[in-house]
C-alpha positions in Angstrom: -26.9 -36.9 -24.7 -23.6 -37.2 -22.9 -21.0 -33.9 -23.4 -17.5 -34.0 -24.0 -16.0 -32.2 -20.7 -14.6 -29.5 -23.1 -18.1 -28.7 -23.8 -19.3 -28.6 -20.0 -15.8 -26.3 -19.6 -17.4 -23.6 -21.7 -21.0 -24.2 -20.4 -19.5 -23.3 -16.9 -17.6 -20.1 -18.4 -20.6 -19.1 -20.1 -22.3 -19.7 -16.6 -20.1 -17.4 -15.0 -20.8 -14.5 -17.7 -17.6 -14.7 -19.4 -17.6 -12.6 -22.5 -14.4 -12.9 -23.9 -11.5 -15.5 -23.9 -8.2 -14.5 -25.5 -5.6 -16.5 -26.8 -4.1 -18.7 -30.1 -5.3 -21.9 -30.9 -2.7 -24.7 -31.2 -2.4 -28.4 -31.5 -2.5 -29.1 -27.2 -5.4 -27.1 -26.7 -7.7 -27.4 -30.0 -10.2 -30.0 -28.5 -11.1 -26.5 -26.3 -11.1 -24.4 -29.2 -13.4 -26.3 -31.0 -15.8 -26.6 -27.9 -15.7 -22.7 -27.8 -16.5 -22.7 -31.7 -19.7 -24.4 -31.5 -20.6 -21.8 -28.6 -19.1 -18.9 -30.2 -22.8 -16.9 -30.3 -22.8 -16.8 -26.3 -18.6 -16.8 -25.7 -16.4 -14.8 -28.1 -12.6 -16.5 -28.6 -10.8 -13.2 -29.8 -7.3 -14.4 -31.7 -4.3 -12.5 -31.1 -0.8 -12.8 -32.4 0.8 -13.2 -29.5 -0.2 -15.1 -26.1 1.8 -12.7 -23.9 -1.1 -10.5 -25.5 -3.8 -12.5 -24.6 -3.3 -12.5 -20.8 -2.5 -8.8 -20.8 -5.7 -8.0 -22.6 -7.5 -10.5 -19.9 -5.7 -8.4 -16.9 -6.8 -5.8 -18.5 -10.6 -7.0 -18.7 -10.5 -7.6 -15.1 -9.3 -4.6 -14.3 -11.9 -2.8 -16.2 -14.5 -4.6 -15.5 -14.1 -6.1 -12.1 -15.2 -9.5 -13.6 -12.8 -12.3 -14.7 -10.5 -12.2 -17.6 -9.7 -15.6 -19.2 -6.9 -16.8 -21.4 -5.8 -19.8 -23.6 -2.9 -21.1 -25.1 -1.0 -24.4 -26.2 1.6 -25.7 -23.8 5.2 -25.4 -23.5 6.2 -22.2 -25.6 2.8 -20.8 -25.5 2.5 -21.2 -21.9 5.4 -19.7 -21.0 4.7 -16.4 -23.3 1.8 -16.1 -20.9 3.5 -15.9 -17.4 4.2 -11.8 -18.5 0.6 -10.5 -18.3 -0.4 -13.4 -15.7 2.1 -11.9 -13.3 0.8 -8.1 -14.0 -2.6 -9.7 -12.8 -1.1 -11.1 -9.8 0.8 -7.9 -8.6 -2.5 -6.2 -9.8 -4.4 -8.2 -7.6 -7.3 -8.9 -10.3 -9.0 -12.0 -11.1 -7.7 -14.1 -14.8 -8.2 -17.5 -15.2 -5.2 -19.3 -17.7 -6.5 -22.1 -19.7 -3.0 -24.2 -20.6 -2.8 -26.9 -23.3 -0.4 -30.0 -22.4 0.7 -33.1 -24.5 -1.8 -36.1 -24.4 -1.7 -38.1 -21.0 0.0 -41.0 -22.3 3.0 -38.9 -23.5 3.2 -37.0 -20.2 6.7 -37.4 -18.2 8.7 -39.1 -21.7 10.4 -34.9 -22.3 7.5 -35.4 -25.4 7.7 -32.4 -27.8 6.7 -29.4 -26.1 6.0 -31.1 -23.1 6.8 -28.1 -20.0 6.3 -29.0 -16.5 3.7 -25.7 -16.1 2.3 -26.6 -12.8 5.5 -26.0 -11.7 6.7 -23.2 -14.1 2.9 -21.3 -12.9 3.3 -22.5 -8.8 4.8 -18.5 -8.3 2.1 -16.7 -10.3 -0.9 -19.1 -9.4 -3.6 -18.8 -5.9 -5.0 -21.9 -7.8 -2.7 -24.5 -10.0 -4.0 -27.7 -10.9 -3.1 -30.1 -14.2 -6.1 -32.1 -15.0 -5.7 -35.5 -14.6 -9.3 -37.2 -15.6 -12.3 -35.6 -17.5 -15.6 -36.5 -15.1 -14.6 -33.8 -12.6 -13.2 -31.3 -14.9 -16.3 -29.0 -15.5 -16.2 -28.7 -11.3 -12.3 -27.8 -11.4 -13.0 -25.1 -13.5 -15.7 -23.9 -11.3 -13.3 -24.1 -8.3 -11.0 -22.4 -10.4 -13.2 -19.4 -11.2 -14.2 -19.2 -7.3 -10.8 -19.2 -6.3 -9.5 -16.5 -8.8 -12.6 -14.4 -7.2 -12.2 -14.9 -3.6 -8.1 -14.7 -3.4 -7.7 -11.8 -6.4 -5.9 -13.4 -8.2 -4.6 -16.0 -11.1 -6.3 -19.3 -11.5 -4.1 -21.7 -14.1 -5.8 -25.1 -15.3 -3.2 -27.5 -17.6 -5.2 -29.7 -19.6 -3.8 -32.3 -21.5 -5.5 -32.2 -24.8 -7.1 -35.5 -24.8 -9.1 -35.1 -21.6 -11.7 -32.8 -22.3 -12.1 -34.7 -25.4 -13.9 -37.6 -23.7 -17.1 -38.0 -22.4 -18.4 -36.8 -19.1 -20.1 -39.2 -17.2 -22.7 -36.9 -15.6 -23.7 -33.2 -15.9 -22.7 -30.2 -13.9 -24.1 -27.5 -12.6 -21.6 -24.1 -11.6 -21.7 -22.6 -8.5 -22.2 -19.0 -10.6 -25.4 -17.8 -9.3 -24.7 -18.4 -5.8 -21.7 -17.2 -6.1 -21.2 -13.9 -3.7 -18.1 -12.3 -1.8 -18.6 -10.9 1.7 -16.8 -8.5 3.3 -15.4 -8.4 7.0 -17.2 -6.5 9.7 -15.5 -4.4 12.1 -16.8 -4.0 15.5 -18.0 -0.6 17.0 -15.0 -0.2 19.4 -12.6 -0.1 16.5 -14.9 1.9 14.4 -14.6 4.9 17.6 -11.2 4.3 17.7 -10.8 5.2 13.8 -13.1 7.8 14.7 -11.2 9.6 17.4 -8.3 9.4 15.6 -9.6 11.8 12.8 -10.9 13.9 15.3 -7.9 14.1 17.1 -5.7 15.1 14.5 -4.4 18.5 13.3 -3.1 17.8 9.5 -4.6 14.4 8.5 -4.5 13.1 4.9 -5.5 10.2 3.1 -4.0 8.5 0.7 -6.7 6.5 -1.8 -5.3 3.4 -3.4 -7.9 0.9 -6.0 -9.4 -0.5 -3.1 -11.5 2.1 -3.2 -12.8 1.6 -7.0 -16.4 1.1 -5.5 -16.7 3.9 -3.5 -15.3 6.5 -4.9 -18.1 8.9 -4.6 -18.2 8.0 -1.1 -15.0 8.4 -0.5 -14.9 12.1 -1.8 -17.8 13.4 0.0 -16.5 12.0 3.4 -13.1 13.9 2.8 -14.4 16.8 1.3 -17.1 17.2 4.9 -14.3 16.5 7.1 -11.9 18.5 5.5 -9.0 16.1 4.8 -6.9 16.7 2.0 -6.0 13.1 -0.5 -3.2 12.0 -2.5 -4.0 9.1 -5.4 -1.9 6.6 -6.1 -1.2 6.1 -9.5 -3.8 3.1 -10.2 -6.3 4.7 -8.8 -6.4 7.6 -10.5 -9.7 9.3 -11.5 -11.4 7.0 -9.0 -12.3 10.5 -6.9 -11.3 12.8 -9.5 -8.3 14.7 -10.3 -10.0 17.9 -10.1 -11.6 17.2 -6.8 -10.7 20.2 -4.6 -8.7 18.3 -1.7 -7.0 16.2 -4.8 -3.1 16.9 -4.3 -2.4 14.3 -7.1 -0.1 11.7 -6.8 3.0 10.9 -4.9 6.2 9.6 -5.7 8.2 9.7 -8.7 5.6 10.7 -10.9 4.0 13.0 -8.5 3.6 16.1 -7.5 5.6 18.3 -5.1 2.6 19.6 -2.8 1.7 15.6 -2.7 5.2 14.9 -1.4 5.3 18.0 1.3 2.1 17.0 2.4 3.2 13.7 3.5 5.9 15.1 5.3 3.6 17.3 7.5 1.0 15.1 7.9 0.0 13.9 11.5 -2.2 11.5 10.7 -2.5 9.2 7.2 -5.6 7.4 6.1 -4.5 4.4 4.0 -8.0 3.6 2.1 -7.5 0.5 0.1 -3.7 0.5 -0.9 -0.8 -0.9 -0.1 1.5 1.4 -1.6 5.0 0.2 -1.8 7.0 3.4 -1.7 8.0 3.5 1.9 10.2 6.9 0.5 7.3 8.8 -0.2 5.2 8.0 3.1 6.0 10.0 6.8 8.8 9.2 8.8 7.7 6.1 10.9 6.5 7.6 14.5 5.8 11.4 12.7 2.5 10.3 12.2 -0.2 8.1 13.0 -2.3 5.8 10.9 -5.9 4.5 10.2 -5.8 1.8 7.4 -8.5 0.2 5.7 -7.9 -2.5 3.7 -10.0 -6.2 2.5 -6.4 -8.0 2.8 -5.5 -8.1 6.0 -1.7 -8.6 5.1 -2.0 -5.1 3.9 -2.7 -3.5 7.4 0.6 -2.3 8.7 2.8 -3.9 5.9 4.0 -0.4 4.2 3.7 2.0 7.4 2.6 1.2 10.8 -1.2 1.1 11.5 -2.7 2.7 14.8 -5.7 1.8 14.0 -6.5 -1.2 11.2 -9.5 -1.9 10.1 -10.3 -5.0 7.6 -13.3 -4.2 6.2 -14.8 -2.3 2.8 -14.3 1.0 2.6 -17.7 2.1 1.6 -19.1 0.3 4.8 -16.4 1.9 7.5 -17.0 5.4 6.2 -20.9 4.9 6.5 -20.5 3.9 10.1 -18.0 6.6 10.8 -20.9 9.1 9.2 -23.5 7.4 11.5 -21.4 7.5 14.9 -20.8 10.9 14.9 -23.2 13.8 15.6 -21.2 16.3 14.2 -18.2 16.2 11.3 -15.7 14.3 12.7 -12.9 17.3 11.2 -14.3 20.7 10.8 -10.4 22.4 10.6 -9.8 23.4 7.2 -6.6 25.1 8.1 -4.2 22.1 6.8 -6.4 21.7 3.7 -6.2 25.6 2.9 -2.6 25.3 3.2 -2.4 21.9 0.6 -4.5 23.7 -1.8 -2.5 26.7 -1.9 0.5 24.7 -2.4 -1.3 23.3 -5.0 -2.3 26.1 -6.7 1.1 27.2 -6.9 2.3 24.1 -8.6 -0.7 24.2 -11.2 0.2 27.5 -12.4 3.6 26.1 -12.8 2.2 23.3 -15.0 -0.2 25.7 -16.7 3.1 27.2 -18.6 3.9 23.7 -19.5 0.5 22.8 -21.0 1.3 25.5 -23.8 4.8 24.6 -24.8 4.9 25.2 -28.4 7.8 23.3 -30.3 8.8 20.7 -32.9 9.4 18.1 -32.1 6.2 18.2 -29.7 6.3 18.5 -26.1 5.2 15.5 -24.1 3.4 18.0 -21.6 1.7 19.6 -24.5 0.8 16.7 -26.7 -1.2 15.3 -23.0 -2.7 18.6 -22.7 -4.3 18.6 -25.7 -6.2 15.0 -24.9 -6.8 16.2 -21.5 -8.6 18.6 -23.1 -10.6 17.0 -26.3 -11.0 13.5 -24.8 -14.4 12.7 -23.7 -16.1 12.3 -20.4 -16.3 9.0 -20.6 -13.1 8.1 -22.3 -11.0 4.7 -20.9 -7.2 5.4 -21.1 -4.7 2.4 -21.2 -1.2 3.7 -20.7 1.8 1.9 -21.2 4.7 1.7 -19.1 7.9 4.6 -19.3 7.7 8.4 -19.8 4.0 8.0 -20.8 2.9 7.0 -17.5 5.2 10.0 -16.2 3.1 12.4 -18.1 -0.3 10.9 -17.8 0.4 11.1 -14.1 0.8 15.0 -14.6 -0.9 16.2 -17.4 -4.2 14.0 -17.7 -6.8 15.3 -15.3 -9.1 12.1 -15.2 -12.9 11.7 -13.8 -15.0 9.8 -12.2 -16.6 8.7 -15.6 -13.6 7.8 -17.1 -11.6 4.8 -16.6 -7.4 4.5 -16.1 -5.3 1.6 -16.1 -2.0 0.8 -16.8 0.8 -2.2 -15.3 1.2 -0.8 -11.8 2.9 -3.1 -9.7 4.5 -5.4 -12.3 5.2 -2.1 -14.8 5.8 -4.2 -18.0 6.1 -2.3 -20.8 4.1 -3.0 -23.8 0.9 -3.3 -21.4 -1.2 -0.3 -23.1 -2.4 -2.3 -26.4 -3.6 -5.1 -25.4 -5.5 -3.1 -22.5 -6.9 -0.7 -25.1 -7.9 -4.1 -27.0 -10.0 -5.1 -24.2 -11.1 -1.6 -23.2 -13.3 -1.5 -27.0 -14.5 -4.8 -26.3 -15.6 -4.4 -23.5 -17.0 -1.1 -24.0 -17.6 -0.7 -27.7 -19.4 2.5 -27.3 -16.4 4.6 -25.5 -14.0 6.2 -26.6 -10.5 4.3 -26.3 -6.9 6.3 -26.2 -3.9 4.2 -25.4 -0.5 6.1 -25.1 2.8 4.1 -25.8 6.6 5.3 -25.8 8.1 4.1 -29.0 10.2 1.4 -27.3 7.2 -0.2 -25.2 4.7 -0.5 -28.5 7.5 -2.2 -30.6 7.1 -5.1 -28.0 3.3 -5.6 -29.2 2.5 -4.2 -32.4 1.6 -6.6 -34.0 -1.4 -7.0 -32.4 -2.2 -3.8 -33.9 -3.7 -6.2 -36.2 -5.6 -7.7 -33.9 -7.5 -4.1 -33.5 -7.6 -4.5 -37.5 -9.0 -7.6 -37.6 -12.3 -7.1 -35.2 -12.8 -3.7 -36.7 -11.9 -1.6 -33.2 -11.8 1.9 -33.8 -9.5 2.7 -31.0 -6.7 5.7 -31.0 -2.8 4.3 -30.2 -0.5 6.9 -29.8 3.1 6.3 -30.1 5.6 8.6 -28.3 8.1 8.3 -30.6 11.8 10.2 -29.2 13.7 7.3 -30.8 14.9 6.5 -27.0 14.2 4.3 -24.0 13.7 7.6 -22.5 12.5 6.8 -18.8 15.3 4.3 -18.7 17.5 7.3 -19.4 16.7 9.2 -16.6 16.6 6.1 -14.4 20.1 5.9 -15.3 21.1 9.3 -14.6 19.5 9.0 -11.3 21.7 6.4 -10.0 24.8 8.5 -11.5 25.1 6.0 -14.5 26.3 7.2 -17.9 23.4 6.5 -20.8 24.1 3.5 -22.3 22.4 1.7 -25.1 19.2 3.7 -24.9 18.6 4.9 -28.3 16.3 3.2 -30.7 16.3 3.3 -34.5 13.6 4.7 -35.3 10.8 3.5 -38.0 7.9 4.9 -39.4 5.0 3.4 -37.3 2.2 5.4 -39.2 3.4 3.8 -42.6 3.3 0.0 -40.4 0.0 1.1 -39.2 -1.7 1.8 -42.8 0.0 -1.6 -44.2 -1.9 -3.6 -41.5 -5.1 -1.8 -42.9 -5.3 0.9 -40.0 -5.0 4.3 -40.2 -2.0 6.0 -40.0 -0.5 9.2 -39.2 2.0 11.2 -38.2 2.7 14.8 -36.3 5.6 16.6 -35.4 4.2 19.5 -34.4 1.2 20.8 -32.2 -0.9 21.7 -34.8 0.1 18.5 -36.9 -0.9 16.3 -33.6 -4.5 18.1 -32.7 -5.4 17.8 -36.3 -4.5 14.1 -36.2 -6.0 13.4 -33.1 -9.2 15.5 -34.1 -9.2 13.3 -37.3 -8.8 10.0 -35.2 -11.9 10.6 -32.8 -14.1 10.5 -36.3 -12.6 7.0 -37.9 -14.8 4.1 -37.5 -14.4 0.5 -37.6 -10.9 0.6 -37.4 -8.1 1.6 -35.3 -5.8 4.7 -35.5 -1.8 5.2 -34.8 -0.5 8.3 -34.2 3.3 8.7 -34.4 4.2 11.3 -32.5 7.5 13.0 -32.4 8.2 14.7 -29.2 11.0 15.8 -27.3 13.3 14.2 -25.1 12.0 15.9 -22.1 12.7 14.5 -18.7 9.8 14.1 -16.3 11.5 14.9 -13.1 10.3 13.6 -10.0 7.8 16.1 -8.1 10.1 16.7 -5.6 14.0 15.4 -6.1 15.1 13.5 -3.1 18.7 12.8 -1.5 20.1 10.0 -3.1 18.4 10.9 -6.7 20.0 14.7 -6.5 23.5 12.6 -5.4 23.1 10.5 -8.2 22.4 13.3 -11.0 25.3 15.1 -9.6 27.6 11.9 -10.0 26.1 11.4 -13.7 27.1 15.4 -14.7 30.9 14.7 -13.2 31.4 11.6 -14.9 29.9 12.8 -18.0 31.8 16.0 -17.7 34.7 14.1 -17.4 34.4 11.6 -20.5 32.7 13.7 -22.7 34.6 16.8 -21.9 31.2 18.8 -22.0 28.5 19.4 -19.5 25.3 17.0 -20.4 22.2 18.9 -21.5 20.0 19.5 -18.6 16.1 20.1 -17.6 16.2 24.3 -17.4 17.5 25.0 -13.5 14.1 26.9 -12.7 12.7 22.9 -13.0 15.5 21.6 -11.6 15.4 24.2 -8.7 11.6 23.7 -8.0 11.5 20.0 -7.5 14.8 19.9 -5.5 13.8 22.7 -2.5 
């Protein structure tokens, strides 16, 4: 019996081991939704309350699992809502398939109700972008779209006029899922020798480890330890090697540590492993250090910093061949590493005092320290954009047995809750903690009820300071007076209770500790902890020149207009970061 094209579409998804499709049903996609209904014992359609959450959850699933995330919506407004999450997937280079509805073919190009030119609208976000024009090859195009998303680490978009999937397919189709595999480029021996020579001749080598090292964390950690090389993790790569590794200097940049910044300024060899780190101001000045760069993406080699040796290859393979090529350790000198470790020890002693702050409202540093000390070793963290990112970078010590995701390059607010939903669906036996600012959470809070609907016992922490706090500091660093950053407070705990979850309010360290301990024990429903926190400034690890000028300009303008000195972080904190 001939299948409908929509049924073949779903069979292809199942062949590729897709477990979840995130979205909302609606008239221009309902034929595909009906096909999902028929196979609901093999693939789950996860109903969300906003299409943006669907695409953010699909992107998060891809980040967590390395497998394709899939989302679905009607055409027109629903499709438009999905753009943000798809850009998150694009910019973090993860494979996602978006299935977009469209008006029936007989109404196309007539300015029909909800007709939007989605192929044109999604042209920038997609590595594969097709309008389906026939039913017979629909399964083949879906198969090709999935392969392309994997091959190009990006977003595939298919626009489906709803009458086409309803039609019978002329023939059966066998997908390429069982035969597909990605192969890494091979590097010749001479380039491996050139890389080894760079490391051997360096006095102060430093590694910058990115998300491209995700599947080689233990190999990278062992190689750096054996060769006495300190390393910095980019924030998306947090935990790949582990923050407690003896060679770790933390993160670099505005959210990083001062030891990491200073190591960058003193290195004579920057080893970039699987990263396209964009903040050039925090890299060595060109000409002051040589650079070895390993990346599967040839476009990333030399893009941010000049490369003396660039290897388009798998990191694990390169490190293995570097070890085989040498009979002795490449870099036995530990003097630079020891100097960096001493610097880190000083930094950590300062951070230890921050972790113990006992204030009302809560000090964010102490809140994150409590999470850090109590979270199980298999916890998955989903972190939102804003001060939640800053404090997690500094005060969460993530281990390789844990997972840590965020919207790294798009930096979209509202990513933590969708990420937590995806995490709990894919890893139901692991604890999941999302941390959001109150501004970010308010953008997607309606989908807390999605976690209720699917009985997901995740922990959602809202940092409530009734303010867009990170934007407050951005305005100050730019020398601008603060404007329109205050938020109207609301009782997020009552909201959680009304949605059918568990809501808890915490204003003191003791209340937060009790709330978190209670949250760990809750089963079959999500918990929201409405944590009132101080408006503390997460100062950069190192205040660079332009930021210092901006803060001075802000202070003088504030004094002029308000006739008083603005509230500032403690002087000792400012001095540490500046000098």
